[in-house]
C-alpha positions, 0 to 999 in steps of 0.5 A: 750337691754344691748349693748355688747361693746369690752373693752381694755383688750379683744382686747390686747387677741386677739393680743397676740393670733395672735402673738403667732400663727405667731410665732409657724408658723414661728417655724415651717415651713420647711427649703429649704432642707426639700421642695426639699426632700419633692418635690422629694417623691412627684414625685416619688409617681406620677411616681408609680401610672402612671405605676401601671395605664398603666400596667391595661390600656389596650393596644393601638390598631394599629387603636386607634395608627393610630388616636393618635395625640397632640390634643387628650389629652385623647389618649395622657395621655393613650399612656403616662401611656402605653408606654411613662413612660420612656420618649418615644416620644409621638405619630405623626402620618405620613408616609416617601415614598422612591423609585427609579425607581424600587420599591416605599416604604412607611414608616410609622412613627408609629412602623417605619416599611413599610407599602407598597412595590410596584413594579413598573414595574410589574402587576399582571394579572389582571393589577394592580401593584405588591404589597408584603406589603399592606394594614395590610399584613406584621408587624415587630417590635422587642419584648423587656422587660423593667426595671420594667418587663414590654414586650413592641414592637417597632411597638407600638413606634412612631419614629421621621424621618430625610430623607438625602440624601448620595452619591446619596443615599437616607437615612431615619433615624427613632427614638424612643426617650426617650430623645435626647440621648437615642433612637432606631433608624431604619436606611434605605438606598434606591439606584438608580436602586436597589431591596436591601435596607439597614437596620440597628438597633440600640440603645443609652442609653437605658441600663436603660430602657431595661432589658439585662436579657430578649432576645430582639426579631424580629418578623417579619411576611407576608401574600403573596398577589395573583399575578397570575391568578391560585393560586393554581398553584401559591402557588405550588411555594409559599415558605419560604426559608433560607440560613445557615451559610455555604451555605447550603440552607433549605425550609419549607414545600410548601403543608401544615403547617410547623415550624422549629428551625434553627440556624446560619441564614444568610437570609430568603426569604419570596417567592411568586412564582414570587417575593421575599421578602428577609431578610439578615444579615450581621452576621448570626442570632444566631437562629430562629423558622420560621413558614409557614402557608397555607392560599389557602383553608382557604381563598378559597372564597376570594383567597386573600393570598397564604401563612402566614410567620413569624420568630422570630429572636433572637437579641443581647443586648450586653453591653448595647445596640444593633447594627444588620445590615440587608438588604431588598429585595423587588422585582422579583424572576429572576435569573438575578436580584438576581445574582447581590447579588452574596455573599449572594447566593440570586440566590439559592431561586429560585426552579430549582430543586433538584441536577442534575436537578436543575443544568441542568436548571440553567445553561443550560436552563435559560441561553440559554433561555435567549440568545433566548429570547432576539432575539426572541418572547417567544413563538418562543423561545420556539419553537427553544430551543425545537428543537435543545434539540431534536435534540440534543438527536436524537441519543438517539431517535435512541438507543431507536428506534433501540431497539424496531425494535430489538424487533419487529423482535425478535417477532415471535420467543418470540410468539413461545416460549410463546406457547411452555412454556404457562404452565411454566412461568419460563421456558417461562421467561428463555428461552426468556432471552436465546434468548435474551442473543444469539440475542444480544438484551437487552430488558432494552436498550429501557429503558435506553434511556428513563432514560436518558432524565430523567433529561432534562424532569424533568429539563424543567418541573422545568424551565418553571413555574419558568422561569421569563422570561416567565411571562406574555409573550405570544404566540397565543392565550396564553397571559401568557407562565408561566401560563394556556391557556383559551379556554372556561370558564367553568360556574362561579361556575363549576369544574371538579375535578383535571381538573379545572374550564377551558379548556387549547388547548396547554394540548390537543395537547400536549396529542394527540401528545404523543398518537401517540408518544407512539403508535409509541414506543409501540403499537405492537412493544413490545411483553407482558412479564410475570409480566410487565404492560400492555403497551397499557393500558399505552399508553391511560391512559397516555396521558389522565392523562397530559391532566388532570394534564397539564390544570392547569400548564404553557402553555408554558410546553405544547407548549414545549411538543407538539413540542418535540413529534411532532418533535421525533415522525419525527425524529422516522418516518425518521430512520424507513423509511430511516436509519434502515432496518429491513432485515439487523437487522434480519440477524444480529440477526442471526449472532450473535446467531451463535456466543458464547455468553459470560456470564458477571457476572450478566447474569450468576447469573440470570441464576443461581438464575432461574435455581434454582428456577425451581429445587425448583419447580419440588421439589415441585411437586414430 
């Protein structure tokens, strides 16, 4: 075979081709300006692809986000695609603790929100520390729209913490950064020995990130954790209340689900009977949607929560920035503590009662008991207060018993009229009213003292269940005067409707005392009038109803009524045996009959109406 050899011409040809290729490559290479433009275009394409990929990814769940760290490249990539496209701080787990002698708070770096709020000086009915926030029962965050029309919430952002002190206060600054000078900041400031924290929200340099055309909305949710022995009783005083600008107090329903859209909100209180979580604003929220959901029925198996609260509060993002100064209160629903914040009027969140009843409770009974309770054991203070209240009301008791004594003296004559006009009820009523008028006796005079005592009754009815001073104070067999006492617990799973699953002794004693009191005030002393309820039936029914109703109520209230009725019975026995003389009363009535009786307008009108009715009856018969 002939061996092929490369001649000189071939070599020259290849060299020429290679030189031409080098010349062409040199002539077509991009300039430095063109290279910079290509690089910028490539970066824009990659950023767009990242945003599109982030929008299609599933949202990072709370459990997933809690485990994110810089060593997990997959998690970091997902976070950067979903939220970090604007440059917000990469995932960093951790918590910062704020505490003083009263409260202990844990603040998560994820979301910048409080994830645990514990009362240091209080425990629940089963000796567990009182938690207002724990195990994810609360959330706090701000919904906002981005300039590329995505909706994010600050609970998904990670904040960089900085803890410092200022004038003896602990200051925690948490920043979710898009850049060094672009961030959203939460700032907590805790003073020593105070249940209130200053809290502010502000942004800097995020006007290109946040869409100012769509509202930023603060979302605050909380499920009330059970603290007391009876969740039904506790839930009765667990309620969302709020104060408007102008000091108008409003409430959502305490017994059913409720929702309201309100304006000019000064503060919002999530009350859990004896403890409250309150959010107050220096400048009122312009509007807000408030909801309350009853959970007792739903959670009947675990009894873990009472109510679920939620508030949706729009924020103002004006001038390309957000700046809102707020305050958090985590503490007891105690008038002595809440009254310290007089400028906010937080004490109005306590359910003292309506109108004059609440005024009596707040300004008479509450300070009066606080004075006695500061010197005496709780049960003894209740007894002393009861004695003093009954002595103050003894003139009213005297008037009531005097009216009953007069009615008893007139009973034979009323019985005689009943027999005489037994076939004519209208005439019988007319003649009976004439007899009362001549004798100077008003059948309503016995009711008026009872009406005068009604404000006292209702004020005390609200005082005992809501007085923080009574919480977990024991007396005799009752270990908590703000809750029911128990002398017998029914077997597990057994309960009597309305009555409950236990037997309380104080309500039994109070019902017995009420029965004997009613025997003295009604029984045979008050004649039965046509159209009037059967007083004997009421005499037996009333104590029975009180027994059922008070079995699940505050034992301090049952103690009060037991002592109160014993004292009233004693006062009435003294009046009957040592003050009133039935013979003198009878003589006075006979003397009154002889005097000409001038009718007032009401009496004359009533007489004329009865006479007209009698005439109409006669005409009807004809």
